[in-house]
C-alpha positions in Angstrom: 39.1 -26.4 58.3 36.5 -24.5 56.3 34.3 -27.6 56.2 34.6 -28.1 59.9 33.7 -24.5 60.6 30.8 -24.7 58.2 29.6 -27.8 60.0 29.9 -26.2 63.4 28.0 -23.1 62.2 25.2 -25.2 60.7 24.9 -27.2 64.0 24.9 -24.1 66.2 21.1 -23.4 65.9 20.4 -27.0 66.9 22.6 -26.5 70.0 20.8 -23.3 70.8 17.4 -25.0 70.4 18.4 -27.7 72.8 19.8 -25.2 75.3 16.4 -23.5 75.4 14.7 -27.0 75.6 16.7 -27.9 78.7 15.9 -24.5 80.3 12.1 -24.9 79.7 12.1 -28.5 81.0 13.9 -27.4 84.1 11.3 -24.7 84.7 8.6 -27.4 85.1 10.3 -28.6 88.3 10.5 -25.2 89.9 7.0 -24.1 88.9 5.6 -27.5 89.7 6.9 -27.3 93.2 4.9 -24.2 93.8 1.7 -25.6 92.5 1.9 -29.1 93.9 0.5 -28.3 97.4 -2.7 -26.8 96.0 -4.1 -29.6 93.7 -4.1 -33.3 93.4 -1.3 -34.5 91.1 -3.7 -36.7 89.0 -6.1 -33.8 88.5 -3.3 -31.4 87.5 -1.9 -34.0 85.1 -5.3 -34.7 83.5 -5.9 -30.9 83.0 -2.3 -30.6 81.5 -3.0 -33.4 79.0 -6.3 -31.9 78.1 -4.7 -28.5 77.3 -1.8 -30.3 75.5 -4.2 -32.2 73.4 -5.8 -29.0 72.2 -2.4 -27.4 71.4 -1.2 -30.5 69.5 -4.5 -30.9 67.7 -4.3 -27.2 66.6 -0.8 -27.9 65.3 -2.0 -30.8 63.2 -4.7 -28.7 61.7 -2.6 -25.5 61.1 0.3 -27.5 59.6 -2.2 -29.5 57.5 -0.8 -32.9 58.6 -2.4 -35.7 56.7 -4.2 -38.1 59.1 -5.3 -41.5 57.7 -7.3 -44.3 59.2 -4.2 -46.5 59.2 -2.6 -44.0 61.7 -5.1 -45.2 64.3 -4.7 -48.9 64.0 -4.0 -50.8 67.2 -5.0 -47.9 69.4 -3.8 -49.8 72.4 -0.3 -48.6 71.5 -1.3 -45.0 72.4 -2.8 -46.1 75.7 0.4 -47.9 76.6 2.6 -45.0 75.7 0.2 -42.4 77.1 0.0 -44.5 80.3 3.8 -44.5 80.7 3.9 -40.7 80.4 0.9 -40.2 82.6 2.6 -42.3 85.4 5.7 -40.1 85.1 3.9 -36.8 85.4 1.5 -37.9 88.2 4.4 -39.2 90.2 6.5 -36.1 89.4 4.0 -33.8 91.0 3.3 -36.2 93.9 7.1 -36.2 94.6 7.3 -32.4 94.4 5.0 -32.1 97.4 8.0 -33.2 99.6 11.1 -33.4 97.4 13.3 -30.5 96.4 13.3 -29.5 92.7 17.1 -29.9 92.5 17.1 -33.5 93.7 14.2 -34.5 91.5 15.8 -33.0 88.5 19.0 -34.9 89.4 16.9 -38.1 89.3 15.7 -37.0 85.9 19.3 -37.3 84.6 19.2 -41.0 85.4 16.6 -41.5 82.7 19.2 -41.8 79.8 21.0 -44.6 81.6 17.8 -46.5 82.4 16.5 -45.9 78.9 19.7 -47.3 77.5 19.1 -50.5 79.6 15.6 -50.8 78.4 16.7 -50.2 74.8 19.1 -53.1 75.1 16.5 -55.4 76.5 13.7 -54.4 74.1 15.6 -53.4 70.9 19.1 -54.9 71.5 20.6 -51.4 70.9 24.3 -51.0 71.8 26.2 -47.9 72.8 29.7 -46.7 72.4 32.2 -46.8 75.3 32.2 -43.0 75.4 28.4 -42.9 75.7 28.4 -45.6 78.4 31.1 -43.7 80.3 29.1 -40.5 80.1 26.0 -42.3 81.4 28.0 -43.7 84.3 29.5 -40.3 85.2 26.1 -38.6 85.0 24.6 -41.3 87.2 27.3 -40.8 89.8 26.7 -37.1 89.8 23.0 -37.5 90.0 23.3 -39.8 93.1 25.6 -37.3 94.7 23.0 -34.5 94.3 20.1 -36.7 95.3 21.8 -37.6 98.7 22.8 -33.9 99.1 26.5 -34.7 99.1 26.0 -36.5 102.4 28.2 -39.6 102.6 26.4 -40.9 105.7 23.0 -40.5 104.0 24.3 -42.3 101.0 25.7 -45.3 103.0 22.5 -45.5 105.0 20.5 -45.1 101.7 18.7 -42.3 103.4 16.5 -41.1 100.6 13.3 -39.1 101.0 9.8 -40.4 100.1 9.5 -37.8 97.3 12.7 -38.9 95.7 11.6 -42.6 95.8 8.2 -41.7 94.3 9.8 -39.8 91.5 12.3 -42.5 90.8 9.4 -44.8 89.9 8.2 -42.1 87.6 11.6 -41.9 86.0 11.6 -45.6 85.3 8.3 -45.2 83.5 9.7 -42.3 81.5 12.9 -44.3 80.6 10.7 -47.2 79.4 8.7 -44.8 77.2 11.6 -43.9 74.9 12.4 -47.4 73.5 8.7 -48.3 73.5 8.1 -45.4 71.1 10.4 -47.0 68.6 9.0 -50.5 69.2 5.3 -49.5 68.8 5.6 -46.9 66.0 4.4 -48.1 62.6 5.5 -45.2 60.5 2.9 -42.7 61.5 3.7 -39.0 61.1 5.4 -37.6 64.2 2.7 -35.1 65.0 -0.1 -37.7 64.6 1.8 -40.2 66.7 2.3 -37.5 69.4 -1.4 -36.6 69.2 -2.4 -40.2 69.7 0.0 -40.5 72.6 -1.3 -37.4 74.4 -4.9 -38.7 73.8 -3.9 -42.0 75.3 -2.4 -40.2 78.3 -5.5 -38.2 78.8 -7.7 -41.3 78.7 -5.6 -43.3 81.1 -4.9 -40.4 83.6 -8.4 -39.1 83.2 -10.0 -42.4 84.3 -7.6 -42.5 87.3 -8.1 -38.9 88.1 -11.9 -38.7 87.8 -12.6 -38.7 91.6 -9.9 -36.0 92.1 -11.3 -33.9 89.2 -14.8 -34.1 90.6 -13.8 -33.1 94.2 -11.4 -30.3 93.2 -12.8 -26.8 93.8 -11.5 -25.4 90.5 -12.9 -21.9 91.2 -10.8 -21.4 94.3 -7.4 -22.6 93.0 -4.6 -20.0 93.3 -3.2 -18.5 90.1 0.0 -20.5 90.4 -1.9 -23.7 89.5 -3.3 -22.2 86.3 0.1 -20.7 85.4 1.6 -24.1 85.9 -1.0 -25.8 83.6 -0.4 -23.2 80.9 3.4 -23.6 81.2 3.2 -27.4 81.0 0.8 -27.4 78.1 2.4 -24.7 76.0 6.1 -24.6 76.9 6.9 -28.2 78.0 4.6 -29.8 75.3 4.2 -27.7 72.2 7.3 -25.5 72.2 9.7 -28.2 73.5 8.4 -30.6 70.9 9.1 -28.1 68.2 12.6 -27.4 69.5 13.3 -31.1 69.7 12.2 -31.7 66.1 14.3 -28.7 65.0 17.4 -29.9 66.8 17.0 -33.5 65.7 17.3 -32.4 62.1 20.6 -30.7 62.8 22.3 -32.8 65.5 23.1 -36.5 66.0 20.6 -38.2 68.3 23.2 -38.7 71.1 23.9 -35.0 71.3 20.2 -34.2 71.4 19.8 -36.6 74.3 22.8 -35.1 76.1 21.1 -31.8 76.9 18.9 -33.5 79.4 21.9 -33.4 81.7 21.6 -29.6 82.0 18.4 -29.9 83.9 19.8 -29.9 87.5 22.0 -26.9 86.8 19.1 -24.9 85.4 16.9 -25.9 88.3 19.6 -25.0 90.9 19.9 -21.6 89.1 16.1 -21.0 89.1 15.7 -22.0 92.8 18.5 -19.6 93.8 17.0 -16.8 91.8 13.5 -17.4 93.2 14.9 -17.1 96.7 14.5 -20.7 97.6 18.1 -21.2 98.5 21.2 -22.3 96.6 22.5 -25.8 96.8 25.4 -26.5 99.3 28.8 -26.1 97.8 29.5 -29.8 97.8 26.3 -30.5 96.0 27.7 -28.6 93.0 30.3 -31.3 92.7 27.6 -33.6 91.6 26.2 -31.0 89.2 29.7 -30.7 87.8 29.9 -34.4 87.2 26.6 -34.3 85.3 27.9 -31.4 83.2 31.0 -33.6 82.4 28.7 -36.3 81.2 27.1 -33.7 78.9 30.4 -32.6 77.5 31.5 -36.2 76.8 28.3 -36.8 74.9 28.6 -33.5 73.0 32.2 -34.0 71.8 31.8 -37.8 71.1 30.8 -39.3 67.9 27.5 -41.0 67.3 
């Protein structure tokens, strides 16, 4: 009993870190929805990666992380990984022009299931029955939220353009996770992250060049700059630190599980911001997603 209590107490800071992680990630959907109409998604994403590169580069310098020439071998790996993340973020902000934050965040919870499929294809990773059950329950809950608890819309597959666009982004994000393990050659985590952000900036920057040139940066409303700062600092630097902190204290399956909290946090933010609360039946889907979270948290890795 003492050992169990001690283990629980030692894991508590990790759970608290991931709770904050989920809350910060969810904030990107709500704040991104407000900025999306005022700036091209590619230009916004390029600026976000530029700021994130500065933040991550400063972290490497401040923490005195050793960087060797070997860390930059086969630089195409960083372009591939950065491209996958760039696709996700560009499509996310494109989707938020028309889709609601709650439905897009529900789509976000499909990423673990898709990532598990890619992990099996690329790495032949296998998962426990409990984990597979949780992924299935979470997926059902996500679909329920995406179709706004409308059975007729579900049967007719009546899904909005924004949701379809973001689904493609989620596929890219899901592929990113197993590709990290496949392409990593033992580089320090911070250096590998720095390379990935640089790769993302190059890929997105090339694509976004026309939009960057035509954007009237001086006339952009404050919400755009607030969004850029939020994305660069809170959903890049701080969430990275929280993820690393939790990964040292919790099994990987439990760390991944906290992504299922995203729709609940987004629904809370949208309600508090005065954008309306989800319909009561939609909360059934959110409840299923939370059940998936609990299964992953109480299960064994």
